C-alpha positions as CSV (number, residue, x, y, z in Angstrom):
1,X,181.7,-169.0,-30.0
2,X,180.2,-167.4,-27.1
3,X,179.2,-163.8,-26.9
4,X,178.8,-161.7,-24.1
5,X,176.1,-159.5,-24.2
6,X,175.3,-156.9,-21.6
7,X,171.8,-157.6,-19.7
8,X,169.2,-155.2,-19.9
9,X,168.3,-153.4,-16.5
10,X,164.7,-153.3,-17.1
11,X,162.3,-155.7,-18.7
12,X,159.1,-154.7,-20.0
13,X,156.1,-157.4,-21.2
14,X,153.3,-156.8,-22.7
15,X,150.6,-159.2,-24.0
16,X,148.9,-158.7,-27.4
17,X,147.1,-160.6,-29.8
18,X,148.8,-162.9,-32.2
19,X,147.6,-160.8,-35.2
20,X,149.4,-157.6,-33.6
21,X,152.3,-159.5,-33.2
22,X,152.7,-160.6,-36.8
23,X,152.3,-157.3,-38.1
24,X,155.0,-156.0,-35.5
25,X,157.5,-158.3,-36.5
26,X,157.0,-157.5,-40.3
27,X,157.2,-154.2,-39.6
28,X,160.4,-155.1,-37.9
29,X,161.9,-157.4,-40.4
30,X,161.2,-154.5,-42.8
31,X,163.4,-152.1,-41.2
32,X,166.0,-154.8,-40.6
33,X,165.2,-155.1,-36.8
34,X,164.8,-157.4,-33.8
35,X,161.1,-156.8,-33.0
36,X,162.3,-155.3,-29.5
37,X,164.3,-152.8,-31.2
38,X,161.3,-151.7,-33.6
39,X,158.7,-151.5,-30.5
40,X,161.8,-149.8,-28.3
41,X,162.6,-147.3,-31.2
42,X,158.8,-146.8,-32.1
43,X,157.8,-146.3,-28.6
44,X,160.7,-143.9,-27.7
45,X,159.6,-141.9,-30.5
46,X,155.8,-141.7,-29.6
47,X,156.8,-140.7,-26.1
48,X,158.8,-137.8,-27.2
49,X,155.8,-136.7,-29.4
50,X,153.6,-136.8,-26.5
51,X,155.8,-134.9,-24.5
52,X,156.4,-132.3,-26.9
53,X,152.8,-131.7,-27.4
54,X,152.7,-131.1,-23.7
55,X,155.5,-128.4,-23.4
56,X,154.8,-126.6,-27.0
57,X,151.7,-125.2,-28.1
58,X,150.6,-123.1,-31.3
59,X,148.8,-119.7,-31.0
60,X,147.4,-117.7,-34.0
61,X,148.2,-113.8,-33.9
62,X,145.3,-113.1,-31.8
63,X,145.7,-115.9,-29.5
64,X,149.3,-115.2,-28.8
65,X,148.5,-111.4,-28.0
66,X,145.9,-112.2,-25.8
67,X,148.5,-114.7,-23.8
68,X,151.3,-112.0,-23.8
69,X,148.9,-109.6,-22.3
70,X,148.0,-111.9,-19.7
71,X,151.4,-113.1,-18.7
72,X,152.4,-109.2,-18.5
73,X,149.4,-107.8,-16.7
74,X,149.8,-107.8,-12.9
75,X,149.1,-110.3,-10.3
76,X,145.9,-110.0,-8.3
77,X,146.0,-111.1,-4.8
78,X,145.0,-114.2,-4.3
79,X,144.1,-114.1,-0.3
80,X,142.8,-117.9,-0.1
81,X,146.4,-119.0,-1.7
82,X,148.5,-117.0,0.9
83,X,146.4,-118.5,3.9
84,X,146.7,-122.1,2.6
85,X,150.6,-121.2,2.0
86,X,151.0,-120.0,5.5
87,X,149.3,-123.0,7.1
88,X,151.8,-125.7,8.2
89,X,151.6,-128.8,6.2
90,X,150.8,-132.2,7.6
91,X,154.3,-133.8,7.6
């Protein structure tokens, strides 16, 4: 019986040592997943964590107070930035 499988839009290939592949295969098997599903699942988790680390940061009370004070402080004039923004772009 032929089954129809939806073809993935993008393919990602990696080269890895045989020992690394064996570890990945064993780990995937332990999770009842194919090696591709295992790698995709774990990679997406790692990517989400990496991106979250760039959006969120933790501060102690003293650091938080200094951060809020810097945000609340009036802006200082930046003449060089103002000049740059008035300069036509190269487009």
